[in-house]
C-alpha positions, 0 to 999 in steps of 0.5 A: 500500500502506497501512502498518499501525500497530504493534499490540502485542497482535497482535505478541505473538500472532504471537510466541507463534505463532512460538514454538509453531511453532518448538517443532515445527520449523515442521512442521504435521504434528508440531503436529497429531500432538501436538494429536491426542494431547493431545486424546485425554487429554480424550476423555471431555469431547468431544461428538460429533455423532451424524451423524458429521460434523465441525464443518468438514463441517457448516460447508461444507454448506448448512442445508437446513431454512433454505434451504427456509423 
């Protein structure tokens, strides 16, 4: 096992992520519920795909147009 060198930027990111997690009792469901509610405040700025697929669904499906080429 190789010891990793300290990285202050990564350490800061981890500390911030830990504080965010702690503010929601380290419960992902609480964090997601908050983010969904927060997102609704800006729903007029969101862009929706007419196919109804989420970006995650699109990412896991192969692009048939490129595969055929």
